[in-house]
N, CA, C and O atoms as a DFTB+ gen file, in Angstrom:
692 C
 N C O
     1  1       0.864      -1.092       0.018
     2  2      -0.003       0.030       0.037
     3  2       0.877       1.178       0.057
     4  3       1.978       1.174       0.608
     5  1       0.342       2.213      -0.587
     6  2       1.119       3.522      -0.800
     7  2       0.453       4.729      -0.140
     8  3      -0.751       4.930      -0.303
     9  1       1.195       5.514       0.583
    10  2       0.663       6.738       1.217
    11  2       1.609       7.952       0.733
    12  3       2.810       7.788       0.517
    13  1       1.010       9.062       0.600
    14  2       1.795      10.278       0.281
    15  2       1.568      11.330       1.401
    16  3       0.560      11.303       2.107
    17  1       2.560      12.266       1.532
    18  2       2.523      13.300       2.517
    19  2       2.602      14.550       1.819
    20  3       3.487      14.788       0.997
    21  1       1.590      15.443       2.167
    22  2       1.406      16.822       1.541
    23  2       0.943      17.769       2.728
    24  3       0.008      17.483       3.477
    25  1       1.634      18.826       2.808
    26  2       1.356      19.805       3.763
    27  2       1.891      21.137       3.539
    28  3       2.663      21.358       2.605
    29  1       1.505      22.053       4.374
    30  2       1.987      23.472       4.233
    31  2       3.417      23.670       4.395
    32  3       4.039      22.909       5.137
    33  1       4.021      24.641       3.760
    34  2       5.419      24.934       3.881
    35  2       5.800      25.285       5.408
    36  3       6.806      24.783       5.911
    37  1       5.055      26.068       6.054
    38  2       5.332      26.466       7.381
    39  2       4.183      25.968       8.291
    40  3       3.006      26.284       8.123
    41  1       4.650      25.141       9.290
    42  2       3.720      24.562      10.275
    43  2       4.229      24.792      11.648
    44  3       5.402      25.126      11.811
    45  1       3.379      24.627      12.692
    46  2       3.799      24.784      14.061
    47  2       3.448      23.548      14.787
    48  3       2.264      23.285      14.998
    49  1       4.507      22.683      15.230
    50  2       4.144      21.436      15.866
    51  2       4.941      21.353      17.135
    52  3       5.953      22.036      17.296
    53  1       4.472      20.494      18.060
    54  2       5.119      20.250      19.276
    55  2       5.445      18.717      19.518
    56  3       5.101      17.890      18.673
    57  1       6.060      18.368      20.589
    58  2       6.327      16.940      20.799
    59  2       5.178      16.085      20.749
    60  3       5.334      14.945      20.310
    61  1       3.965      16.491      21.162
    62  2       2.766      15.688      21.175
    63  2       2.386      15.473      19.718
    64  3       1.919      14.390      19.368
    65  1       2.566      16.448      18.875
    66  2       2.170      16.162      17.417
    67  2       3.156      15.201      16.708
    68  3       2.778      14.436      15.821
    69  1       4.411      15.271      17.130
    70  2       5.458      14.431      16.553
    71  2       5.123      13.044      16.996
    72  3       5.145      12.147      16.153
    73  1       4.814      12.781      18.244
    74  2       4.551      11.494      18.717
    75  2       3.380      10.945      18.102
    76  3       3.435       9.762      17.766
    77  1       2.243      11.649      17.877
    78  2       0.988      11.361      17.280
    79  2       1.331      10.940      15.765
    80  3       0.806       9.959      15.238
    81  1       2.246      11.758      15.123
    82  2       2.550      11.439      13.759
    83  2       3.214      10.040      13.616
    84  3       2.878       9.221      12.761
    85  1       4.191       9.853      14.543
    86  2       4.921       8.576      14.554
    87  2       4.081       7.359      14.747
    88  3       4.275       6.317      14.122
    89  1       3.130       7.527      15.643
    90  2       2.244       6.479      16.008
    91  2       1.260       6.216      14.804
    92  3       0.881       5.075      14.541
    93  1       0.894       7.237      14.141
    94  2      -0.050       7.095      13.087
    95  2       0.792       6.306      11.844
    96  3       0.286       5.358      11.244
    97  1       1.938       6.746      11.587
    98  2       2.745       6.024      10.596
    99  2       2.982       4.663      10.935
   100  3       2.837       3.812      10.057
   101  1       3.365       4.302      12.219
   102  2       3.585       3.054      12.675
   103  2       2.261       2.084      12.437
   104  3       2.329       0.944      11.977
   105  1       1.266       2.637      12.768
   106  2      -0.056       1.939      12.565
   107  2      -0.333       1.616      11.097
   108  3      -0.806       0.541      10.729
   109  1       0.014       2.678      10.243
   110  2      -0.119       2.343       8.806
   111  2       0.640       1.161       8.337
   112  3       0.143       0.350       7.555
   113  1       2.038       1.041       8.886
   114  2       2.811       0.021       8.605
   115  2       2.418      -1.366       9.125
   116  3       2.368      -2.371       8.416
   117  1       2.137      -1.315      10.476
   118  2       1.803      -2.622      11.147
   119  2       0.389      -3.084      10.972
   120  3       0.191      -4.296      10.901
   121  1      -0.561      -2.290      10.899
   122  2      -2.022      -2.627      10.875
   123  2      -2.638      -2.585       9.461
   124  3      -3.604      -3.290       9.170
   125  1      -2.104      -1.816       8.670
   126  2      -2.687      -1.532       7.291
   127  2      -1.788      -1.825       6.178
   128  3      -2.173      -1.531       5.047
   129  1      -0.611      -2.379       6.348
   130  2       0.259      -2.993       5.412
   131  2       0.828      -1.912       4.419
   132  3       1.164      -2.244       3.282
   133  1       0.925      -0.702       4.833
   134  2       1.591       0.349       4.005
   135  2       3.122       0.052       3.995
   136  3       3.708      -0.271       5.028
   137  1       3.725       0.169       2.834
   138  2       5.182      -0.066       2.798
   139  2       5.890       0.919       1.856
   140  3       7.102       0.820       1.663
   141  1       5.137       1.877       1.262
   142  2       5.782       2.801       0.390
   143  2       5.249       4.249       0.709
   144  3       4.035       4.448       0.727
   145  1       6.044       5.142       0.932
   146  2       5.633       6.511       1.303
   147  2       6.324       7.489       0.344
   148  3       7.547       7.519       0.204
   149  1       5.473       8.279      -0.302
   150  2       5.855       9.256      -1.323
   151  2       5.969      10.604      -0.672
   152  3       5.135      11.030       0.126
   153  1       7.085      11.280      -1.067
   154  2       7.418      12.521      -0.484
   155  2       7.567      13.525      -1.622
   156  3       8.006      13.177      -2.718
   157  1       7.175      14.846      -1.335
   158  2       7.524      15.923      -2.101
   159  2       8.587      16.820      -1.482
   160  3       9.485      16.319      -0.805
   161  1       8.518      18.056      -1.682
   162  2       9.642      18.846      -1.111
   163  2       9.021      20.259      -0.833
   164  3       7.870      20.567      -1.142
   165  1       9.897      21.052      -0.231
   166  2       9.545      22.541       0.048
   167  2       8.482      22.738       1.152
   168  3       7.759      23.734       1.157
   169  1       8.408      21.789       2.064
   170  2       7.416      21.768       3.101
   171  2       8.019      21.219       4.386
   172  3       8.696      20.190       4.394
   173  1       7.736      21.980       5.536
   174  2       8.209      21.509       6.777
   175  2       7.428      20.214       7.157
   176  3       7.984      19.356       7.843
   177  1       6.159      20.063       6.727
   178  2       5.421      18.890       7.028
   179  2       6.073      17.735       6.364
   180  3       6.155      16.674       6.983
   181  1       6.574      17.848       5.086
   182  2       7.286      16.815       4.358
   183  2       8.475      16.327       5.150
   184  3       8.725      15.132       5.305
   185  1       9.261      17.408       5.687
   186  2      10.495      17.118       6.377
   187  2      10.239      16.376       7.630
   188  3      10.989      15.444       7.918
   189  1       9.234      16.705       8.421
   190  2       8.993      16.089       9.665
   191  2       8.480      14.577       9.379
   192  3       8.833      13.634      10.086
   193  1       7.667      14.454       8.344
   194  2       7.209      13.067       7.947
   195  2       8.382      12.257       7.475
   196  3       8.436      11.092       7.868
   197  1       9.323      12.708       6.692
   198  2      10.479      11.961       6.207
   199  2      11.341      11.532       7.531
   200  3      11.815      10.400       7.632
   201  1      11.492      12.469       8.469
   202  2      12.303      12.124       9.699
   203  2      11.490      10.963      10.411
   204  3      12.112       9.988      10.831
   205  1      10.318      11.033      10.535
   206  2       9.477      10.002      11.213
   207  2       9.582       8.658      10.491
   208  3       9.815       7.620      11.110
   209  1       9.394       8.704       9.092
   210  2       9.449       7.357       8.482
   211  2      10.869       6.792       8.505
   212  3      11.087       5.589       8.644
   213  1      11.816       7.706       8.364
   214  2      13.323       7.289       8.446
   215  2      13.577       6.685       9.678
   216  3      14.271       5.669       9.667
   217  1      13.103       7.158      10.856
   218  2      13.330       6.520      12.162
   219  2      12.632       5.230      12.216
   220  3      13.209       4.258      12.703
   221  1      11.326       5.133      11.712
   222  2      10.722       3.845      11.817
   223  2      11.243       2.803      10.823
   224  3      10.977       1.608      10.950
   225  1      12.001       3.297       9.819
   226  2      12.619       2.310       8.941
   227  2      13.563       1.505       9.600
   228  3      13.843       0.416       9.100
   229  1      14.170       1.917      10.785
   230  2      15.183       1.114      11.574
   231  2      14.440      -0.087      11.985
   232  3      15.000      -1.178      11.880
   233  1      13.167      -0.002      12.470
   234  2      12.400      -1.156      12.935
   235  2      11.678      -1.882      11.829
   236  3      11.330      -3.055      11.968
   237  1      11.463      -1.224      10.788
   238  2      10.617      -1.782       9.681
   239  2      11.394      -1.597       8.362
   240  3      11.011      -0.770       7.533
   241  1      12.468      -2.352       8.167
   242  2      13.433      -2.043       6.953
   243  2      12.828      -2.371       5.606
   244  3      13.454      -2.138       4.572
   245  1      11.580      -2.927       5.602
   246  2      10.970      -3.273       4.299
   247  2      10.275      -1.928       3.676
   248  3       9.973      -1.886       2.484
   249  1      10.069      -0.956       4.463
   250  2       9.327       0.253       3.958
   251  2      10.218       1.067       3.048
   252  3      11.429       1.120       3.257
   253  1       9.644       1.702       2.043
   254  2      10.432       2.490       1.131
   255  2      10.016       4.025       1.215
   256  3       8.849       4.379       1.381
   257  1      10.981       4.809       1.096
   258  2      10.879       6.215       1.025
   259  2      11.214       6.706      -0.368
   260  3      12.340       6.574      -0.848
   261  1      10.160       7.300      -1.027
   262  2      10.320       7.661      -2.372
   263  2      10.173       9.257      -2.620
   264  3       9.154       9.871      -2.303
   265  1      11.197       9.801      -3.167
   266  2      11.081      11.278      -3.327
   267  2      10.633      11.544      -4.813
   268  3      11.309      11.215      -5.787
   269  1       9.468      12.150      -4.869
   270  2       8.935      12.516      -6.255
   271  2       9.336      13.916      -6.519
   272  3       8.756      14.847      -5.961
   273  1      10.346      14.101      -7.383
   274  2      10.773      15.394      -7.745
   275  2       9.771      16.242      -8.550
   276  3       9.013      15.668      -9.332
   277  1       9.729      17.555      -8.404
   278  2       9.061      18.412      -9.182
   279  2       9.893      19.199     -10.153
   280  3       9.361      19.861     -11.044
   281  1      11.227      19.132      -9.987
   282  2      12.201      19.817     -10.914
   283  2      13.333      18.909     -11.172
   284  3      13.438      17.810     -10.627
   285  1      14.163      19.386     -12.002
   286  2      15.379      18.603     -12.278
   287  2      15.193      17.284     -12.944
   288  3      15.409      16.233     -12.340
   289  1      14.763      17.330     -14.276
   290  2      14.522      16.052     -15.095
   291  2      15.825      15.164     -15.109
   292  3      15.789      13.934     -15.079
   293  1      16.937      15.887     -15.156
   294  2      18.205      15.033     -15.289
   295  2      19.087      15.541     -14.203
   296  3      19.443      16.718     -14.143
   297  1      19.454      14.568     -13.294
   298  2      20.334      14.852     -12.189
   299  2      21.613      14.061     -12.278
   300  3      21.606      12.966     -12.842
   301  1      22.671      14.543     -11.769
   302  2      23.895      14.008     -11.768
   303  2      23.983      12.864     -10.863
   304  3      23.197      12.808      -9.917
   305  1      24.885      11.912     -11.052
   306  2      25.009      10.807     -10.248
   307  2      25.384      11.163      -8.765
   308  3      25.019      10.482      -7.807
   309  1      26.148      12.299      -8.673
   310  2      26.513      12.740      -7.342
   311  2      25.219      13.169      -6.608
   312  3      24.937      12.740      -5.489
   313  1      24.416      14.075      -7.328
   314  2      23.147      14.465      -6.654
   315  2      22.195      13.265      -6.342
   316  3      21.645      13.182      -5.244
   317  1      22.011      12.338      -7.325
   318  2      21.227      11.144      -7.053
   319  2      21.890      10.431      -5.747
   320  3      21.144      10.133      -4.815
   321  1      23.174      10.176      -5.676
   322  2      23.648       9.561      -4.500
   323  2      23.293      10.313      -3.239
   324  3      22.891       9.702      -2.248
   325  1      23.430      11.605      -3.253
   326  2      23.032      12.428      -2.163
   327  2      21.591      12.240      -1.775
   328  3      21.278      12.014      -0.606
   329  1      20.705      12.333      -2.759
   330  2      19.290      12.126      -2.534
   331  2      19.035      10.721      -1.821
   332  3      18.281      10.597      -0.856
   333  1      19.704       9.748      -2.369
   334  2      19.533       8.370      -1.818
   335  2      20.129       8.132      -0.510
   336  3      20.040       7.007      -0.018
   337  1      20.744       9.099       0.119
   338  2      21.194       9.001       1.567
   339  2      19.868       9.200       2.392
   340  3      19.795       8.747       3.534
   341  1      18.823       9.874       1.816
   342  2      17.622      10.147       2.613
   343  2      16.440       9.344       2.124
   344  3      15.529       9.094       2.913
   345  1      16.396       8.917       0.857
   346  2      15.322       8.214       0.283
   347  2      15.838       6.915      -0.319
   348  3      17.042       6.721      -0.486
   349  1      14.833       5.965      -0.663
   350  2      15.266       4.754      -1.296
   351  2      15.121       4.817      -2.840
   352  3      15.670       3.992      -3.570
   353  1      14.384       5.798      -3.286
   354  2      14.248       6.021      -4.675
   355  2      13.886       7.439      -4.996
   356  3      13.350       8.132      -4.131
   357  1      14.145       7.905      -6.175
   358  2      13.761       9.279      -6.572
   359  2      13.335       9.235      -8.018
   360  3      13.925       8.446      -8.756
   361  1      12.390       9.983      -8.496
   362  2      12.073      10.099      -9.937
   363  2      11.311      11.437     -10.179
   364  3      10.831      12.101      -9.260
   365  1      11.250      11.737     -11.359
   366  2      10.484      12.874     -11.817
   367  2       9.445      12.321     -12.764
   368  3       9.846      11.785     -13.797
   369  1       8.121      12.400     -12.511
   370  2       7.113      11.931     -13.425
   371  2       7.189      12.688     -14.748
   372  3       7.550      13.863     -14.814
   373  1       6.833      11.960     -15.782
   374  2       6.868      12.568     -17.156
   375  2       5.918      13.831     -17.202
   376  3       6.291      14.874     -17.740
   377  1       4.780      13.705     -16.666
   378  2       3.887      14.812     -16.796
   379  2       4.439      16.085     -16.102
   380  3       4.184      17.193     -16.573
   381  1       5.135      15.946     -15.072
   382  2       5.626      17.010     -14.281
   383  2       6.807      17.709     -15.061
   384  3       6.988      18.920     -14.933
   385  1       7.594      16.946     -15.856
   386  2       8.659      17.644     -16.657
   387  2       8.157      18.636     -17.532
   388  3       8.856      19.620     -17.774
   389  1       6.938      18.494     -18.082
   390  2       6.368      19.405     -19.053
   391  2       5.425      20.489     -18.476
   392  3       4.786      21.263     -19.188
   393  1       5.393      20.476     -17.092
   394  2       4.393      21.351     -16.416
   395  2       4.834      22.786     -16.134
   396  3       3.983      23.628     -15.849
   397  1       6.138      23.099     -16.203
   398  2       6.598      24.452     -16.051
   399  2       6.266      24.992     -14.639
   400  3       6.629      24.403     -13.621
   401  1       5.622      26.039     -14.634
   402  2       5.235      26.649     -13.355
   403  2       4.273      25.960     -12.491
   404  3       4.158      26.241     -11.298
   405  1       3.491      24.942     -13.162
   406  2       2.708      24.119     -12.344
   407  2       3.308      22.847     -11.944
   408  3       2.597      21.879     -11.673
   409  1       4.581      22.803     -11.895
   410  2       5.201      21.464     -11.637
   411  2       4.926      20.937     -10.309
   412  3       4.827      19.722     -10.136
   413  1       4.796      21.775      -9.358
   414  2       4.526      21.281      -7.988
   415  2       3.173      20.806      -7.815
   416  3       2.932      19.855      -7.070
   417  1       2.222      21.454      -8.501
   418  2       0.782      21.079      -8.500
   419  2       0.649      19.693      -9.240
   420  3      -0.047      18.784      -8.787
   421  1       1.321      19.606     -10.337
   422  2       1.374      18.289     -11.144
   423  2       1.978      17.099     -10.340
   424  3       1.496      15.967     -10.325
   425  1       3.050      17.485      -9.700
   426  2       3.745      16.611      -8.956
   427  2       2.804      15.872      -7.758
   428  3       2.773      14.656      -7.564
   429  1       2.110      16.806      -7.065
   430  2       1.185      16.451      -5.967
   431  2       0.109      15.630      -6.487
   432  3      -0.316      14.675      -5.837
   433  1      -0.413      15.984      -7.760
   434  2      -1.549      15.266      -8.264
   435  2      -0.965      13.832      -8.554
   436  3      -1.638      12.844      -8.260
   437  1       0.191      13.716      -9.087
   438  2       0.724      12.416      -9.499
   439  2       0.931      11.627      -8.233
   440  3       0.684      10.422      -8.284
   441  1       1.353      12.152      -7.103
   442  2       1.532      11.435      -5.931
   443  2       0.064      10.930      -5.282
   444  3      -0.104       9.848      -4.721
   445  1      -0.881      11.886      -5.474
   446  2      -2.255      11.572      -4.979
   447  2      -2.702      10.417      -5.852
   448  3      -3.157       9.417      -5.296
   449  1      -2.615      10.468      -7.123
   450  2      -3.079       9.422      -8.026
   451  2      -2.420       8.032      -7.683
   452  3      -3.067       6.996      -7.841
   453  1      -1.228       8.022      -7.249
   454  2      -0.632       6.748      -6.981
   455  2      -0.712       6.230      -5.545
   456  3      -0.071       5.241      -5.189
   457  1      -1.512       6.918      -4.728
   458  2      -1.555       6.642      -3.279
   459  2      -2.805       5.977      -2.882
   460  3      -3.859       6.313      -3.420
   461  1      -2.771       5.054      -1.976
   462  2      -4.050       4.555      -1.389
   463  2      -4.490       5.412      -0.257
   464  3      -5.647       5.316       0.153
   465  1      -3.666       6.222       0.264
   466  2      -4.041       7.155       1.343
   467  2      -3.109       8.432       1.260
   468  3      -1.887       8.370       1.123
   469  1      -3.817       9.555       1.357
   470  2      -3.071      10.801       1.355
   471  2      -3.138      11.475       2.841
   472  3      -4.178      11.810       3.407
   473  1      -1.909      11.594       3.316
   474  2      -1.729      12.138       4.624
   475  2      -1.508      13.673       4.458
   476  3      -0.513      14.080       3.857
   477  1      -2.332      14.437       4.931
   478  2      -2.266      15.955       4.857
   479  2      -2.073      16.621       6.233
   480  3      -2.438      16.169       7.318
   481  1      -1.462      17.721       5.999
   482  2      -1.455      18.781       7.158
   483  2      -2.097      20.021       6.447
   484  3      -1.411      20.882       5.897
   485  1      -3.371      20.045       6.496
   486  2      -4.133      21.087       5.750
   487  2      -4.985      21.924       6.698
   488  3      -5.918      21.405       7.309
   489  1      -4.675      23.211       6.827
   490  2      -5.532      24.065       7.500
   491  2      -6.257      24.973       6.532
   492  3      -5.628      25.760       5.825
   493  1      -7.625      24.869       6.492
   494  2      -8.393      25.695       5.497
   495  2      -8.313      27.184       5.606
   496  3      -8.676      27.912       4.682
   497  1      -7.792      27.681       6.846
   498  2      -7.555      29.052       7.103
   499  2      -6.180      29.550       6.670
   500  3      -5.915      30.752       6.676
   501  1      -5.300      28.606       6.292
   502  2      -3.972      28.923       5.925
   503  2      -3.890      29.833       4.595
   504  3      -4.482      29.562       3.550
   505  1      -3.151      30.833       4.779
   506  2      -2.787      31.613       3.487
   507  2      -1.424      31.675       3.420
   508  3      -0.805      31.917       4.456
   509  1      -0.765      31.478       2.249
   510  2       0.658      31.589       2.172
   511  2       1.132      33.050       2.436
   512  3       0.401      34.003       2.168
   513  1       2.381      33.199       2.969
   514  2       2.770      34.624       3.236
   515  2       2.784      35.436       1.998
   516  3       3.105      35.001       0.892
   517  1       2.425      36.612       2.255
   518  2       2.416      37.626       1.219
   519  2       3.959      37.925       0.736
   520  3       4.885      38.042       1.539
   521  1       4.086      38.017      -0.507
   522  2       5.382      38.185      -1.118
   523  2       5.608      39.736      -0.957
   524  3       4.710      40.541      -0.710
   525  1       6.962      40.041      -1.137
   526  2       7.396      41.451      -1.070
   527  2       6.609      42.318      -2.028
   528  3       5.999      41.839      -2.984
   529  1       6.642      43.709      -1.721
   530  2       6.015      44.557      -2.660
   531  2       7.015      44.653      -3.822
   532  3       8.237      44.662      -3.672
   533  1       6.343      44.727      -5.044
   534  2       7.200      44.847      -6.294
   535  2       7.129      46.270      -6.722
   536  3       6.183      47.011      -6.458
   537  1       8.173      46.602      -7.389
   538  2       8.210      48.016      -7.941
   539  2       7.967      47.867      -9.373
   540  3       8.597      47.050     -10.045
   541  1       7.009      48.686      -9.891
   542  2       6.735      48.662     -11.313
   543  2       6.699      50.240     -11.779
   544  3       5.721      50.962     -11.584
   545  1       7.814      50.634     -12.373
   546  2       8.102      51.894     -12.654
   547  2       8.037      52.727     -11.409
   548  3       8.815      52.528     -10.476
   549  1       7.053      53.718     -11.386
   550  2       6.901      54.541     -10.199
   551  2       5.859      54.044      -9.267
   552  3       5.655      54.622      -8.199
   553  1       5.191      52.993      -9.633
   554  2       4.098      52.535      -8.765
   555  2       4.639      51.354      -7.887
   556  3       5.466      50.574      -8.358
   557  1       4.168      51.228      -6.611
   558  2       4.390      50.158      -5.810
   559  2       2.992      49.425      -5.657
   560  3       1.963      49.989      -5.285
   561  1       3.105      48.095      -5.996
   562  2       1.905      47.293      -5.980
   563  2       2.284      46.111      -5.126
   564  3       3.341      45.520      -5.346
   565  1       1.387      45.705      -4.068
   566  2       1.616      44.577      -3.460
   567  2       1.304      43.201      -4.275
   568  3       0.315      43.105      -5.003
   569  1       2.179      42.217      -4.097
   570  2       1.859      41.007      -4.835
   571  2       0.747      40.434      -4.065
   572  3       0.616      40.647      -2.860
   573  1      -0.050      39.710      -4.752
   574  2      -1.266      39.019      -4.093
   575  2      -0.685      37.716      -3.515
   576  3       0.390      37.244      -3.885
   577  1      -1.486      37.172      -2.576
   578  2      -1.207      35.886      -1.906
   579  2      -1.050      34.888      -3.086
   580  3      -1.881      34.944      -3.992
   581  1      -0.090      34.019      -3.137
   582  2      -0.104      32.905      -4.086
   583  2      -1.135      31.879      -3.523
   584  3      -1.519      31.884      -2.354
   585  1      -1.531      31.020      -4.457
   586  2      -2.474      29.982      -4.010
   587  2      -1.789      28.929      -3.278
   588  3      -0.647      28.613      -3.613
   589  1      -2.410      28.330      -2.262
   590  2      -1.869      27.306      -1.430
   591  2      -1.768      26.071      -2.215
   592  3      -2.822      25.603      -2.647
   593  1      -0.632      25.453      -2.472
   594  2      -0.571      24.304      -3.113
   595  2      -1.209      23.117      -2.345
   596  3      -1.767      22.193      -2.936
   597  1      -1.094      23.194      -0.968
   598  2      -1.725      22.196      -0.231
   599  2      -3.183      22.186      -0.339
   600  3      -3.805      21.124      -0.318
   601  1      -3.799      23.411      -0.463
   602  2      -5.228      23.463      -0.655
   603  2      -5.611      22.943      -2.026
   604  3      -6.654      22.297      -2.130
   605  1      -4.835      23.178      -3.110
   606  2      -5.153      22.686      -4.388
   607  2      -5.140      21.169      -4.345
   608  3      -6.021      20.503      -4.888
   609  1      -4.016      20.589      -3.619
   610  2      -3.819      19.066      -3.578
   611  2      -4.970      18.509      -2.791
   612  3      -5.481      17.453      -3.164
   613  1      -5.438      19.171      -1.676
   614  2      -6.445      18.614      -0.946
   615  2      -7.774      18.520      -1.644
   616  3      -8.505      17.536      -1.527
   617  1      -8.080      19.627      -2.412
   618  2      -9.226      19.704      -3.276
   619  2      -9.249      18.503      -4.328
   620  3     -10.253      17.849      -4.609
   621  1      -7.971      18.324      -4.862
   622  2      -7.833      17.340      -6.013
   623  2      -8.097      15.966      -5.306
   624  3      -8.911      15.199      -5.821
   625  1      -7.461      15.624      -4.176
   626  2      -7.698      14.486      -3.501
   627  2      -9.208      14.119      -3.226
   628  3      -9.673      12.996      -3.422
   629  1      -9.895      15.166      -2.762
   630  2     -11.289      14.951      -2.469
   631  2     -12.011      14.734      -3.735
   632  3     -12.901      13.884      -3.747
   633  1     -11.727      15.416      -4.827
   634  2     -12.402      15.129      -6.166
   635  2     -12.155      13.763      -6.725
   636  3     -12.985      13.195      -7.435
   637  1     -10.971      13.232      -6.384
   638  2     -10.587      11.862      -6.789
   639  2     -11.161      10.805      -5.804
   640  3     -11.007       9.603      -6.019
   641  1     -11.820      11.275      -4.728
   642  2     -12.387      10.352      -3.818
   643  2     -11.291       9.453      -3.142
   644  3     -11.486       8.259      -2.911
   645  1     -10.119      10.113      -2.840
   646  2      -9.078       9.377      -2.153
   647  2      -9.319       9.337      -0.747
   648  3     -10.037      10.181      -0.211
   649  1      -8.723       8.338      -0.063
   650  2      -8.856       8.230       1.328
   651  2      -7.917       9.398       1.864
   652  3      -6.830       9.585       1.317
   653  1      -8.295      10.107       2.830
   654  2      -7.478      11.265       3.331
   655  2      -7.422      11.228       4.850
   656  3      -8.410      10.998       5.547
   657  1      -6.191      11.471       5.319
   658  2      -6.015      11.615       6.748
   659  2      -5.405      12.953       6.929
   660  3      -4.252      13.163       6.553
   661  1      -6.182      13.932       7.529
   662  2      -5.720      15.245       7.757
   663  2      -5.238      15.409       9.238
   664  3      -6.025      15.335      10.182
   665  1      -3.965      15.625       9.376
   666  2      -3.412      15.631      10.710
   667  2      -3.592      17.012      11.390
   668  3      -3.189      17.226      12.534
   669  1      -4.251      17.986      10.588
   670  2      -4.533      19.309      11.377
   671  2      -6.032      19.249      11.628
   672  3      -6.733      18.720      10.766
   673  1      -6.553      19.715      12.666
   674  2      -5.817      20.482      13.598
   675  2      -5.174      19.577      14.721
   676  3      -5.521      18.407      14.889
   677  1      -4.292      20.159      15.413
   678  2      -3.525      19.484      16.468
   679  2      -4.527      19.502      17.600
   680  3      -5.062      20.546      17.976
   681  1      -4.784      18.232      18.171
   682  2      -5.694      18.107      19.245
   683  2      -5.116      18.866      20.505
   684  3      -3.916      18.828      20.776
   685  1      -5.978      19.507      21.203
   686  2      -5.577      20.248      22.502
   687  2      -5.909      19.206      23.735
   688  3      -6.951      18.552      23.781
   689  1      -5.032      19.157      24.571
   690  2      -5.352      18.271      25.792
   691  2      -5.675      19.155      26.874
   692  3      -5.972      18.697      27.978
């Protein structure tokens, strides 16, 4: 079984969340027979999940960590070796290579399509940070908020009727 992780770039977590995350992933491995975990990039949530899966790999060496790239269709052997110190496999999907600016959206959709479960850290109130003010001749105009890639991915997973586990909000004790 395959699970993917998708979440916001910036998140706030504590030890209780990290423990809950690790317990959740352990349950997927031991009770639900998940053995492949797909990861993207550019997200604190992805990084935290990779750390948790990597730690659990010590006890469950059969699980696979797969980095699905959104950029760099051709990578050097040195860079591939570097990536394989964190992951068991890496690849760039064909449809992502041609996606240009939408490469991260296409990559997330690819991961969702190949997963039996999508593990999200999605806060519907989240808005990406506003970018700096840009100078256009003599006018200063604020850049608008970019769209949340996590929101787009969550909506896509819902539309595809995928099994979703949203680890946000963090339960309060």
